[in-house]
Every structure is written in structure tokens, then in C-alpha cells.
C-alpha positions in Angstrom: -18.5 -40.4 4.4 -14.8 -40.7 5.2 -15.5 -43.2 8.0 -17.0 -45.7 5.5 -13.6 -46.2 3.8 -11.5 -46.6 6.9 -9.4 -49.8 6.6 -10.3 -52.4 9.2 -7.6 -52.8 11.9 -5.5 -56.0 11.4 -5.9 -58.8 13.9 -2.8 -60.6 15.2 -3.6 -63.6 12.9 -3.6 -61.2 9.9 -0.2 -59.9 10.9 1.1 -63.5 11.0 -0.4 -64.3 7.6 1.0 -61.2 5.9 4.4 -61.9 7.5 4.3 -65.5 6.2 3.3 -64.3 2.7 6.2 -61.8 2.6 8.6 -64.5 4.0 7.6 -66.8 1.2 8.5 -64.1 -1.4 11.9 -63.5 0.3 12.6 -67.3 0.6 12.0 -67.8 -3.1 14.0 -64.8 -4.3 17.7 -64.8 -5.0 20.3 -63.6 -2.5 20.6 -60.2 -4.2 17.5 -58.2 -4.0 17.2 -55.2 -6.2 14.5 -52.8 -7.3 11.9 -50.7 -5.6 9.3 -53.5 -5.4 11.7 -55.8 -3.4 12.7 -52.9 -1.2 9.1 -52.1 -0.4 8.4 -55.8 0.4 11.4 -56.0 2.7 10.2 -52.7 4.4 6.7 -54.3 4.9 8.3 -57.5 6.2 10.4 -55.6 8.8 7.3 -53.6 9.9 5.3 -56.9 10.3 8.0 -58.6 12.3 8.3 -55.5 14.6 4.5 -55.6 15.0 4.6 -59.3 16.0 7.2 -58.4 18.6 5.0 -55.5 20.0 2.0 -57.8 20.3 4.0 -60.4 22.3 6.0 -58.1 24.4 3.9 -55.0 24.6 5.4 -51.5 24.2 5.9 -48.3 26.2 2.2 -47.6 26.2 0.6 -51.0 26.8 1.2 -54.4 28.2 0.7 -57.5 26.0 -2.9 -58.8 25.8 -3.1 -62.5 26.4 -5.9 -63.1 23.9 -3.9 -61.4 21.1 -0.8 -63.4 22.0 -2.9 -66.6 21.9 -4.3 -65.7 18.5 -0.8 -64.9 17.2 0.6 -68.1 18.5 -2.1 -70.3 17.1 -1.7 -68.8 13.6 2.1 -68.8 13.8 2.3 -72.6 14.3 -0.6 -73.5 12.0 1.8 -73.4 9.1 5.6 -73.3 8.6 6.2 -69.7 9.7 9.0 -70.7 12.0 10.8 -72.6 9.3 10.5 -69.6 7.0 11.8 -67.2 9.6 14.8 -69.5 10.3 15.5 -69.9 6.6 15.1 -66.2 5.7 17.0 -64.8 8.7 20.3 -64.3 6.8 18.5 -62.1 4.3 17.1 -59.7 6.9 18.8 -56.6 8.2 20.2 -56.6 11.7 17.3 -55.0 13.5 14.8 -57.4 11.9 17.0 -60.3 12.9 17.0 -59.2 16.5 13.2 -58.7 16.4 12.6 -62.1 14.8 14.9 -63.8 17.3 12.8 -62.2 20.2 9.6 -63.3 18.5 10.8 -66.9 18.2 12.1 -66.9 21.8 8.8 -65.6 23.2 6.7 -68.0 21.3 8.4 -71.0 22.9 6.8 -69.9 26.2 3.3 -68.9 25.0 0.5 -71.2 26.3 -2.8 -71.5 24.5 -5.4 -73.2 26.7 -2.5 -74.4 29.0 -0.7 -76.0 26.1 2.7 -75.2 24.6 1.8 -75.2 20.9 5.5 -74.6 20.0 6.5 -78.0 21.5 4.0 -79.9 19.3 5.2 -78.1 16.2 8.9 -78.7 16.9 8.3 -82.3 17.6 7.2 -82.7 14.0 10.0 -80.3 12.7 13.1 -81.3 14.7 15.3 -81.0 11.7 15.1 -77.2 12.3 17.5 -77.7 15.2 20.2 -78.9 12.8 20.0 -75.5 11.0 20.2 -73.6 14.4 23.2 -75.7 15.7 25.2 -75.3 12.5 24.4 -71.6 12.7 27.3 -71.3 15.2 29.6 -71.6 12.1 28.2 -68.4 10.6 29.6 -65.3 12.4 26.7 -63.1 11.4 24.0 -65.6 12.4 25.5 -67.4 15.4 24.1 -65.3 18.2 20.6 -65.1 16.7 20.4 -68.9 16.0 22.0 -69.6 19.4 19.4 -67.6 21.2 16.6 -69.4 19.3 18.2 -72.8 20.0 18.4 -72.2 23.7 14.7 -71.2 23.9 13.7 -74.3 21.8 15.6 -76.7 24.1 13.2 -75.6 26.9 11.1 -78.3 25.4 12.3 -81.7 26.6 11.6 -83.4 23.2 13.9 -80.9 21.5 16.7 -81.2 24.1 16.6 -85.0 23.7 16.9 -84.6 19.9 19.9 -82.2 20.2 21.7 -84.3 22.8 21.4 -87.5 20.7 22.2 -85.7 17.4 25.6 -86.4 15.7 25.9 -82.6 15.8 26.1 -82.6 19.6 29.9 -83.2 19.2 30.2 -79.9 17.4 29.7 -78.0 20.7 33.1 -79.1 21.9 34.6 -77.1 19.0 32.1 -74.2 19.1 33.0 -73.5 22.7 36.5 -72.9 21.6 35.8 -70.7 18.6 38.2 -67.6 18.5 35.2 -65.2 18.6 34.6 -64.7 22.3 30.9 -63.8 22.1 30.1 -66.8 19.9 32.1 -69.2 22.1 30.4 -67.9 25.2 27.0 -68.3 23.6 27.8 -71.9 22.6 28.9 -72.6 26.1 25.6 -71.2 27.5 23.6 -73.5 25.1 25.9 -76.5 26.1 25.3 -75.9 29.8 21.5 -75.6 29.2 21.5 -78.9 27.3 23.3 -80.6 30.2 21.4 -79.2 33.1 17.8 -78.4 32.2 16.0 -81.7 31.7 17.4 -84.0 34.5 16.1 -87.4 33.4 17.0 -86.8 29.7 20.5 -85.7 30.7 21.1 -88.7 33.0 20.0 -91.1 30.2 22.2 -89.3 27.6 25.3 -89.4 29.8 24.8 -93.1 30.8 24.4 -94.1 27.1 27.2 -91.9 25.8 29.6 -91.9 28.7 32.8 -93.0 26.9 32.9 -90.6 24.0 31.3 -87.7 25.9 33.8 -87.6 28.7 36.8 -88.4 26.5 35.9 -85.2 24.5 35.0 -83.3 27.7 38.4 -84.0 29.3 40.6 -83.5 26.3 38.9 -80.6 24.6 37.5 -78.6 27.6 39.2 -79.6 30.9 42.7 -79.8 29.3 42.1 -76.8 26.9 44.9 -74.2 26.7 42.2 -71.5 27.1 41.7 -70.4 30.8 38.0 -69.5 30.4 37.2 -72.8 28.7 38.9 -74.7 31.6 37.2 -72.6 34.3 33.7 -73.0 32.7 34.2 -76.7 32.0 35.3 -77.6 35.6 32.4 -75.6 37.0 29.9 -77.3 34.7 31.4 -80.7 35.5 30.8 -80.1 39.2 27.2 -79.1 38.5 26.6 -82.3 36.5 28.3 -84.7 38.9 26.8 -83.2 42.0 23.3 -83.5 40.6 21.5 -86.4 42.3 19.9 -87.6 39.0 23.5 -88.2 37.7 24.7 -90.3 40.6 25.4 -93.4 38.4 27.5 -91.3 36.1 29.3 -89.6 39.0 30.3 -93.0 40.4 31.7 -94.1 37.1 33.6 -90.8 36.6 35.3 -90.9 40.1 36.4 -94.5 39.5 38.8 -93.4 36.6 42.5 -92.7 37.3 42.7 -90.6 34.1 39.9 -88.4 35.4 41.6 -88.1 38.8 44.9 -87.1 37.2 43.2 -84.3 35.3 41.4 -83.0 38.5 44.7 -83.1 40.5 46.3 -81.0 37.8 43.4 -78.5 37.9 43.8 -78.4 41.7 47.3 -77.1 41.2 46.3 -74.3 38.8 47.4 -70.8 39.8 43.8 -69.6 39.3 41.8 -69.6 42.6 38.5 -69.9 40.7 39.6 -73.1 38.9 41.1 -74.5 42.1 37.8 -74.0 44.0 35.7 -75.6 41.2 38.3 -78.5 40.9 38.1 -79.1 44.6 34.3 -79.6 44.4 34.9 -82.4 41.9 38.0 -83.8 43.7 36.1 -84.2 46.9 33.9 -86.7 45.2 37.0 -88.9 44.4 38.0 -88.7 48.1 34.5 -89.4 49.4 34.0 -92.5 47.2 33.8 -95.3 49.7 34.5 -97.9 47.0 37.6 -96.5 45.5 39.3 -98.8 43.0 42.8 -99.9 43.9 44.5 -97.7 41.3 42.7 -94.6 42.6 43.8 -95.4 46.1 47.4 -96.0 44.8 47.5 -92.5 43.2 46.1 -90.8 46.3 48.6 -92.6 48.6 51.5 -91.8 46.3 50.6 -88.1 46.4 49.3 -88.1 50.0 51.7 -85.5 51.5 51.5 -83.2 48.4 47.7 -83.3 48.5 47.5 -82.6 52.3 50.0 -79.8 52.0 48.1 -78.2 49.1 44.7 -78.5 51.0 46.3 -77.1 54.2 47.3 -73.9 52.4 44.1 -73.8 50.4 42.1 -70.7 51.6 39.3 -68.9 49.9 38.7 -65.2 50.1 35.4 -65.1 52.0 34.5 -67.2 55.0 32.6 -70.3 54.0 31.8 -72.9 56.7 30.6 -75.5 54.2 33.9 -75.2 52.2 36.0 -75.6 55.4 33.9 -78.6 56.5 34.3 -80.2 53.1 38.0 -79.5 53.2 38.4 -81.0 56.6 36.5 -84.1 55.6 38.6 -84.6 52.4 41.8 -84.3 54.4 40.5 -86.8 56.9 39.7 -89.3 54.1 43.2 -88.8 52.5 45.0 -89.1 55.9 43.2 -92.4 56.6 44.5 -94.0 53.3 
């Protein structure tokens, strides 16, 4: 007889629905939660979020099952479960926040019948990115929201929205936050935004060249923070050397202010910064249509530049670096 009263196992869709119901309760309730009932509901919610994570990632005993993942994904994006998780995240405990972050991250990659459902959902709910971006201003939430944001910008439509959002400017400040972990996380998101979707990035940089590079130069390349400068000059090289940004690169290497900044970075005591600065400086030297003021600066500093490059050695042998250096010296000598 006992078998007749066994409860039916929950399907992945059931777990999502119950999670959503519990999130709705948490979302409506005040910040302070008291009483046994609330405690029990929170316990249930944490258990559900953990179960969602197990379905998507598998556990020590079993791998994830694709049909279960598809069922979970379909149900999750049918309604506003993602919005609820983002809104309720500050009310969850640390473990549940970590689990929820991993669930959201995984769902960005889940395909159902070769389609990324997350992308369609986010296209209609792009305002959620505003919550995630501003999350960098909350010490407790920054790393969770930052990880979610990076996964969401895997979708081109989302990356385009963030790049063109007025909040994009905030990244120049977030990268310099005093909390090292948060600053590093913001820098990782910033890099992802500027390197993942080539055509979107090229369009953004062309349309926003003036303000973007004014901020980039003054706040990042000329920052008093060594790590900020090093990361910024490395990323600048990655951006300018990318073929899809050739028009932006030509514009950048035609500016005397930009050249002045790069020459200062070349003279830094840090070998790492010097090497990254050289990769950008060589673009100024290689430009066959140098404006007159660029030529003037290079000629005025010719002997200093040649002396600096002559002594410029890197720790490990690198034929490409030596060839580039020889070519740059040849270009400067010929001026």
C-alpha cells in the first residue's frame, strides 16, 4: 500500500515553477524576513536553486541530461524567472547567490532545438543589463552581477545594448575601484565588451571615437595605478591590431596626443608596460601616411627613441619582436 502514496518525482519544469513561486514571495516581502514560515520558504528556495544547478551541471554521480536541461531552459525563459532572480539576489545568502549566478551563466549557453532561448528573452528585457552594470557599485553583489553580465554579453544584441548605453562610461570608474577583485572583474567585462563581437565593436568605436578615447587615455592609460595602465595598454593593442578596427586604428595613430601618451608609456620602468606600449607605438611608426605633426614629434625625439629601442631587450628570445623592432628603427631612421 505504501507505494500508492509515493510522491511523483518533480520534473525540471516543476523545479523552475516552484523556484519562481518562491522568488515571487521573496520579491514581494520586505527586506527583513522574520518568522519560521519565511525561514522555511527561504530554505525551500535555496534547495530549489541548488537543484536547478545540479540539473544543468550534473553532480559527482551523474552528468547533465540534455533533455532535462532543455526542459528547464524552456520553462525558465517562458516567464520572468531571470528578472526575479536578479531582483532577489541581494536577499539570498552567499551560497544561494553563487548557485543562482552559475545557473544564470549556464542558461546563456543552453540551446533548445539549436536556438539560444536566452538571447530572445534578453532582447525583450534589455533593461536587466542596467541592473547588472550598476551592480558594480554594490560591494556584496558586484562579482555575482559581473559574472552574469559577462555571460549575457555573449549575445551580440546584449553587447550592442551595453556598449551604446549611457552606463558604458561607468566602466572607466569601475575599473579603478579601490576593491581589487571588483576592479579586476569590471576590467574583464570591459575587455569582453570590446573584443567579443567584432562588427559591433568596430561600429561602436567609429561612432563614439572622440569621447571613448578621451576617457580611455585620461582615465586608464594615464592612471596613477600601475595595474590599470598595464591592462589598458595591452587591451589597446588588442583593439587596434584587430583587422576589423583598421579605420579606428588609422584615426588613433594620426593623433599627436595619443603618440605623446604612448611615448611616455614606452619610457616606463615596467618591462610589461614597455612591451605592450611598443606594440601600439609600432603602429605610429608603420603608418605610411603620418600627419606632419606626428613626423615632427618623431624627428624631434629621433635619437632618444633609437637609443631606447637599441637598449630594449625582452627576457625570452622572440624573433617576431626583434623583427618588429628592427622595422620600427628603420622607419624612424628614415625620417
